[in-house]
N, C-alpha and C positions, 0 to 999 in steps of 0.2 A: 803340130806343136812339138817343140824340142824340150827335153828334160834339162834343167839347169843344175849343174853340180858346182860346188865351191871347194877349192882346195883348203887344207888346214891353214896354210899361210895366208890366204885371202881372208878367211874368217878372223884370223888373229889381227890382221891389219885394220879391220873395222873397229876394234876396241878403242883406240885413242881418238878416233874421228868423232866430232860432235854429233849428237843424236839426230838433229834435223838433217845434217848432211848424209848420215847413214841411211835415213829414210829415203832420201832422193836417190842414193846409189842403188838401194834395193829395188825401188820402183823402176829405175832405168834398166836394171839387170833383168827384171821380170819381163820386159818387152823383148828380150833376146829369145824368148820362147818362140817368137814369130820369125826366127832367123830363116832366110836372109833379108826379110823385109823390115829392116830397122834403120833408124836415122843416127847420125853422129858416129858412125863406125867407119874405121879406115883399116885396110889391110896393111900390115907392116911389111916393109920390103925385106927380102932375103929371109923371111920367116913364115911360118904357117899360122901365126897369131894375128889377132885383131885388137884394135883399141877402140874403146867406147868413151866418149867425153861426157862427163857428168859434172858440170860446174867447174870447179878448180881441181877436180880429181879425174884420173884416168883409170879405167878398168881394162885390164888386159885379159883376153880369153882366147880359147880355141873353140872351133865349131866344126861339126860334121853335119851337113844338111839332112834334115829329117830325123836326126838321132839325138844328139846331145850337145850342150854348150857347157864348157868347163871354165869357170872364172879362176884365173891363175894368180893375179896380182892386182893390187890397188895402190896407186901412187898419187901423191899430192903434187901439183905443179906450182912451183914457186916462181911467180912472174916478177920481172923487174919493174921498178917504178922510178920516180924521180929521185928517190933517196939512194938507189943502188948505182954503182958506177959501171 
């Protein structure tokens, strides 16, 4: 089991997110304790970071196998629809 750490920036980014989405994000991040056996994770090219998909949010983190996972950043993905050009 890995230890999960949150950066101050990542904790601060949770504040404006709706409560039900925050609950989903926290639940998904808790599964990172089983690193590297997790789903919806992609290694980022040219970096040592990873990305976890949680609905319309992306959680960026670093991981060291058997040691710790550090959540660095949380971003909302703004997808295009029929109203955008």
